[in-house]
N, C-alpha and C positions, 0 to 999 in steps of 0.2 A: 393872847398878848404876846407881842413879839420881843418885848424888851426882856431881858434876862439878866439877874442880879448875879454878882460874882459869886456869891455863895452857891447859887445853884450850879454854876459853871465849874466850881470846884468839885462839887458832889458828882457831877455828870462825866467830867473830863479828866478824872484824876488819871486814867490810864493813857492819857495824851502825852507821854513822857518821851524824851528823845533819847539819843542812842547813849549807851553805857559809858561812863567815863573811866578808862583804864590808863589815862595818860600818866598817872602817878604810882600806879601799883607795880611797875617794871622797873623799880629802881635798881635792880641788880639781878643779872642771869645767874641762877644759881645751876643752871643745867650746863653752862658753857663748858667745853672740854678743856683739860689742862693744857698748859702751852708746852708744845714739844720744841725741844732746842733746834734753832735752824742749822742747815748743812754749813760745812765749813766754809763753802763759798758765798755765804749769804752776803746781801748788799750792806753797805755802810749805812749806820743809823743817822748819818748826816747829809746824804745825798741819794736821790732817787737811783734804784738799780739802773744798769746799762740796758738790760732787757727785762721781760715780764717775770714774776715770780710765779712759778709753776706748782700746781698742786694737781696730783700728790707727788709728783716727780722730785721737786726741790722741798716741798714741805707737806707732811703727811695730812695736814688738816687746814682747811680754810682759816681758821682761827690762829694757828701757827704762822700762816703767811701774813694775816693782817697785824699779828704782833710785831713781826719783821719788818714789816713795810714802813717806808717814810712818804711825806707829802710828793704827789706827782707819781707814785708807783702804779704800775698795772698788775693786778692779780689775775692770772688765768686759771681757771678750774676745769679739769678733764671730766668726761662724762663718768658719772658712778654716783652712789648714794652716799650722803654725808650725813651721819647722825650728829648734828652739832647745833648749838645755839651761838651764834657768831655775835660779839660785841665788836663794834668799831669806833674808836675814840680819836683816829688820826686823820687829819684834814686831807682833802683832795685825792683820795684814792679812787680807782677805777677796779671794782671787782665784777669779773666777767666769766661766765660759763661759755664753754666752747660749743655747747649745743643746749638750747634752751628747754628742750624735751627731756634729755637724759643727764643733765647735771641736777640733781635732787637733793635738797635739804629736807631730811625727813625729821621731824621732832618726836615720832613715835608716841604720839598723844601724851608726853609727858614733858617735854621742853618747852619754854614760853614763846619766844620770837626765834624765826629762821635767822634773819640778819636784823640787828639793831644798831642804827646810829646815833650815838648819843653824843650831841653837842659839835661832832665834827662837821666842819664846812666844806661843802663842794664835793661830797661823796656819790659817786656813780656806782648802781648796782645794776647789772644787766645780764640778760640772756641765760635764765635759770629758772628753777622751779622750787618752791617752798611748799611742804604739805605736812599736816596731822601736828601743828603746833598749838598748844592750849591757848596761846593769845593771838599773834599776828604773824604773817609771813615775812614781811618785810617792813620795817619801822624806822621812820626818821622822827627825831624828837629835838627840839631846841637848836635847829641847824640854821645857817645862812647859806643857801645854794645846796639843792638835792637833784638827783636825777635817776629815776627808774624806768627801765624800759626793756621790752622783750621778756616780762616776768609773767610767770604762771603761779596761782595760789589756789590748792584745794585743801578743803576741811581745815578751816582754823576756827578756834573757839571762840575768836573775837572779830578781827578785821583780817582781810587779806592782805591789802597795802595800806598802811597807815601812817599819816604825816600830820604830826601835831607841834604847835607852837614854832612852826618853820615857814622860811619865806625864800622866795627867789627859787622855784623849782619847776619841774616838769616831770609828768609821768606820762608813759606813751606806750602803745602796743602792748597792753596788760590782758591778761585772761584770769578772771578771779571767779571761782565757784566755792559753794559750801561754807561761806562765813557766817557765824551766828548773828553778828551785828550787820556790818556792810562789807562789800567787796572791795570797795574803795572808800577811804575817809581822808578828807583835808579839813583841819579845824583849828580853832584858837589862833587866827592870824588874820590882822588887817593893817596895812594891805598885805595880801598874801603874796601878790605878783607870782601866780602860778598857773600853770595850764594842764588839764588832764585831757587826753586826746587819743584817738584811735585804741580804744578799749572795750572789751566785751565783758560783762559783768552778769552773771546769771546765777540761779538757784542759791541766792544769799537771802538774808532776813531783808537787807535793803541792797540796792545796786550801787546807789553811792549815798554817803551821809557827809554832812558838813556842819559842824556845830560853831558857830561865832566865828565863821571865816568869811572872807570876801575881801572886795578891793583889788581890781585886776586879777581875778580868779575866773578862769575860763574853763567851762566843762563843755567840750565840744566834741564832734565828730566820732561818736562813740555808741555802743549798743547796750542798754539795759533791759533785759528781758527774763521773764520767768523767775523773778524774785517775789517775796511777799509785797514790796512795793519798790517803785523804780528810783526816782531820785528825790532826796529828801534833804534839803538844807533847813537848819533851824536855830532857834535863840535858846538861850538859858544861861543863869548865873552860875551854874553847877562847873563850869569851865571859863576860861578867861576870854576876854575879848568881846563881849557881848555888845550889841545884839549881832546875828548873822544878816550880812548886808554886801550888796553889791556884787552877787555872783551873777556871772553870764552863762547861759545855758543855751547854747545854740547848735542846730545841725545834728540833733542826737536822734536815734531810732530808739524808742521806747514803747514796748509792746509786752502785753500778757503776763503782766505782774499781779498774778493771782495765786502764786505757788503754794498750794497747801501742804505739801511735803518738804518744805524746806525747813531749816533751823531757823530760829527767830528770836529776838528780844521782844519784850512787852509793845513797845511803840511800833514794830514791825507789825505785830498782830491787829493793832487798831488802824494802822495806815494800810492794811492790805487792801489790795485792789485798786491802787491808784497809781498814775503814771508819775507826775511830778507833785509833790506836796511842800509848798513854801509854808512852814509851821513857825509863823513869827518872825518871817523875814522882811528886811527892808530893801527897797531899792534894788531888786534883783531884775534882770534883763532875760526873759525866756522868749526866745525867737526860732522860728524855722525849725521846730522840732516835728517829726512825724510820731505821733501817740494814738495807739489803738489797742483795743480789745482789753478793757479794764471793768472789772465789775462794779466799780464806784465811778472815780472821776479821772479825767485827763490831765488838765491841769487845775490844782486846788491851791487857793490862797486862803489859809485856815489859821486859827489860833493854836497856840501852844500854852497848856496850863503848867506852871512850875509850881508843885504843891509847897516847896520847903525853899523858898528862894534865898540866897547868900546876901544879895544886894537890891538896891531898887533899879528900876529900869533906867537907862539913860534917857535923858530928854533927847527930842529932835535936834537940838542944837548939838548935842554931844554924839551924835551918829557918826561923825567924820573924826573923832578922836582916834589916833593910833593905839594899838595894844599898850605901847610904853606909856602914853599919857594915861591911859585908864588904869594902869597899875599904881600912878601916883595918887590915886583917890582913894579916900577912906570908905569902905563899904558901909552901907546903911542898911539895916536889916528891916525890911518892910514889915515884918509881924504877922504876915498872913500870906496866903497863896497869891499868885500873881499870873495875870494872864498876858502873854504876848502875842498881839495882834500882828498881821501882814500887812505893812504900809507900802505905798508907792512902789510896787512892782509893776513891770510894763510887760505885757503878754501880747505878741505880735506876730503875724504871718506863720503862726502855726498850723498844721493839718492835723485834725482830730478825727476820729471816727470809732463807732462802736465801744463807746466808754458810757456804760449802761444807765448810771443815774444822771451823769451829765458830762459833756465834754469840757466845759469850763464851770468853775465853782468858786465864789467868794463867799465866805462865812464869818461871822464873830459871834461870839457869846455875850458880848457885854456892849457893844457900841454898835451904831448906825453904820452898815457897811459903806454908805455914801461919804463918810468922813474919812476913811481910809487911804484914799488917794490911789487906788489901783486904777489902771487903765488897760484897754483892750482895743486892738485895732488889726484888722486884716487877716484875721483868723478863719480859717475853712472848718466850720462844726455844724453840727445839728441842733444841740440843746445845751442850754446854760442853766445856772441857778445863781441868783435870779434870772428870770427871762430876759432877752433882750439885752445881754451883758454890754455889748458894744454901744448901744445907745444909751444905756445908763451911765456907763464909765468910758467915755472916748479919751484917746490921748491928745486930742485938741478940741477946743471947745468946751461947751457945757451940756452936761447929759440930760437926757429926757427919759421920763417914763418912772416907775415906781419900784423902788427896792423890796417893797413886800410882794410883788408879783413873782411868785415863784422862788420865793426866799429858802435857801438850804438850811436844812436843820442839822446842825453840826452834832446834836446829842443822838442822832440815828446812828452815828458810827458806833455808840456802845450798844445798840439793840440787836446788833448782827454777831453771832457767834461764829469764829473762825476756828479751824482746826489749830491745836497747840503746836509749838515748834518742835521739831523733830530732833532728835540728839544728833548734833553734828559729826559724831563721830562715825555714824551709820546712815545718815540721811542719803537717799538715793541721789546721784548725779548723772549728768548726762555722760553719754560714753566719752571718753577722754581721747581726744583726737590731738595731732601734732600740729602744734601751732608755729607761726612763721619765725624763722630764726633771724638774729641780727645778721645782716650782711657783713661778710669778711669778719668774722668774730676771732679768728685765729691771727689776723694781720693787722687789724685797725689798731691804730695807736691808742695809748691812753686818752681819755677826755674827761677830765674831772669837771664837776657841775659848777663852772665860773661864768658860763655864759647863757644860763637859763633864766627865765623860758625864752624859747625862740619866738620871734615877733609871728604873729597870726593876723592875716587878712579877714577880719571877720565879715567884711561886706562879701566876699566871695563864697562864702559858705551857704549852701542852698539846702532845701528841705530834702532829706535823703529819700531813697526810694523804699517801697515796701519790698521785703526779700520774697524770692518766689516761694 
């Protein structure tokens, strides 16, 4: 009998948890170095410096330069290793390394965040590396306007690049590897008004994760490979701004996300072997991606079970509420576990191959999949679950066929044992190669994040080619 009661779903899907929530655990950086007194020719505290603040020529540490800077300043960091946990609370700074690969912030497996931007508007961080931090490499939280570019992260105990409760931003030219949770995360925003582009994320628990984010949020032109799972947006009341909705995932190369020797959270263990998983997502647009070589599914629209929710799910009429509007509502404890289904997602013109269980999957644990409103059109694929998915759920017209024909058993996710997560401090990583530097790093002017994200012509993005 296909109908499954929620109690059974609770028992069977208890491990379908989403990414860990560390957004409130970093209230202060206890590992930040003490502030050194600036040199006698330090800039005025009331106007931007005439030239860049140089580290270490003018200021011995990045934190010292940040503390001396005022809005509009450019901080230039020379090659070297900086054992710092930098905290930024000044608006519109540009913090730039002179060489992406040799300006290295090193947490020494003791400090929490490489650079954390706490409520400061318009801060740009670019052209440097963060590694060996117990939490995150680069972290923006509670900000309006952010830009991270030409950044590397290696071996981080949570995320590589982490953006939470922040809007109007862009992340581009990132390389992230060895993060326990996700290489890149954008969460807790609607509308986010943000772009992630030209990024490579590999050997993490998840390549990309986004809890309760969306609304002009573009994940484009990037590579997610050799993670436990590739791209995983999800919903849940354990963070603000639920549900996850209206994320656009276009033109990405997503392959071989079956990596058994990576660090991992529980959700990445369960989601292992999938390219894109919308776990309780609403209204996402997934188009023109190349997705191949996964042990389970290529694109999966699946439920997410929240075992101990803090609030009832928003009704469909509330899906367009902004984060600020939602915060004005009083939470209502549902008193039991809650299942988030994936609704109204559009899956179009993707190219999928060698995804061993099925290229396209739609599943629910408590509802008839035909009532979820997901649609499929123009995809190149071999197998789907249920079968003939584009006839069952076309993006125009009425579907034909039976949803019981080849229905996917989401409970089977729990029957497969995967290798446990590897210690993030020692997990093997690919050979580290030099990544592309920011052009004109030494001479480009400061450019605080006041004009992001850049406008994107989505229609011009094609399905990427398979690498040689």
